[in-house]
N, C-alpha and C positions, 0 to 999 in steps of 0.2 A: 443673198444678193450682195452682201457687204464685201465678199471676196472679189467681185468683179470690179476691179479698179481700172484706171485709165491704161495701165500697161497691157492689159489683156485684150485691148481692142487694137486692131491693125489700123490705127488712125494716122499712120504716116504715108498713106498711099492714096492714089486716085484723086477724087474730087476734094479730099481732105487736105492733101499736100502734093500738088503736081510736081514739085521740085525734089521729091524724095529720091534717094539713090536707087531704090528698087522699082522705079518707074522707067519703062522703056517704051517709047512711042505712045505715051499716054496710057499704057496698060501695066498693071502690077505684075512683075515677073514671078511672084509667089502665088499668083492666081486669086488674089482677093479683089472683090468680095466673093466668097465661096457661095455656091448655090445651096438652097435648102434641100435636105435629103431626109427621107424617113428612116433609113437604115445605113449602117456603116458598110462600106464595100472595100475590098482590097484591090489595089491597082497593081498589076504584075510588074510594070517597069517604072513605077513612080510612087508618089505619096498616096497613102490610103485616103479614101474619100469618107470622111466622118459624118455621122448623123448630125444634122443641124435642123432643129425644130423651128417651124414658123409659128411661134407661140404668141405673136403679136406684141411682145415686149420690145421697146426701143428707148433709147436715151438720146439726148441732144448734147453733142460735143462740139463746141465752137460754132454753134449754129447749124451743124449737120446732124441729120437723123441717122443713128447707128443701131443696127439690130444684130441678130445672131449670125448673119453672114460675115460680119467683121471680127468675130471673136477668135482669138488664137487658141490652139489646143493647149490645155493646161490641166494640172492635177490639183483639185481643191486642197488635198492634204498637204502637198508640198508648198502650195501657195501660202497656206496659213502658217505652216511650220517656219518657213524661211522669210516670210513677209516680202516675197518677191515673185515675179513671174518665172516659172520654170517650164520651158517648152517641152511637152511630152508627146512623142509621136510613136507610132508602131513601126518597128524595123523588122519586116518579115520577108522582104525579097532577097534573093541570092546576092544581088549587088550591094545591098545595105549591110548584110552580114559580112561579106568579103571586105567592105570598106572598114568596118569596125575591127575585124580581126587583123587587118593589115597593120594597124597601129599597136594592137596588143602584142603581136608576135614580131614586131619590127626588129627588136634587139638594140644593142648599143651602137653608137656611131663608130665606124671603123676608118682607119687610115692606112694607106700603103706607104711603108717607109723603106728606105734603102740606105745602107751603111757603105760608104766608099772609103777606100784607102787612098788618101791624097798623095802619098809618096810615089805610088806607081802611076797615078793619073787616070787609070781605068781599071775596071774589074771584068772578069768573065761573067756574062749575063746568065744567071740561072733564076728564072722567074719563081720557081718553087722555093728556093732558098731566100730570095729577096722579099717575098711576101710574108708579112707577119700579121696575124690577127690581133691587133692591139686596140685597146679602148682609147678613143680620142676624147679628151676633156678640154673644152674651150675655156676661155678666161671667165666667162659668166658662170659656168658650172663649177669652176675651181674655188670660187669665193665661198 
């Protein structure tokens, strides 16, 4: 129970903090508090619905009673190792895999460059010859 620190509770939403950026029209856009569930179920087009036991445990944070409905998904091993909250979620839908792979296989930044001869003032436009697959390095990356 020592691992369950304040960071693991979604205490920034709803009745606990109505001015939180994740509140829209008085409702948490992340869906907290989550409902109690006896088993984990997969959602085809969204977040998985994790098991949340109604074990009767609750704590008081700033005068508000908080129970398992407010706990963020976490991994006890990673929480202990890094002494921080590491959000761990299942990524099993096609959309989530596509989202992850999009960044893995994105490649480097490219730029289209054209070399012109200023003496003639213009060049014959040949798109194949004028396109060069070159790596773009910004000032921040060059440092």
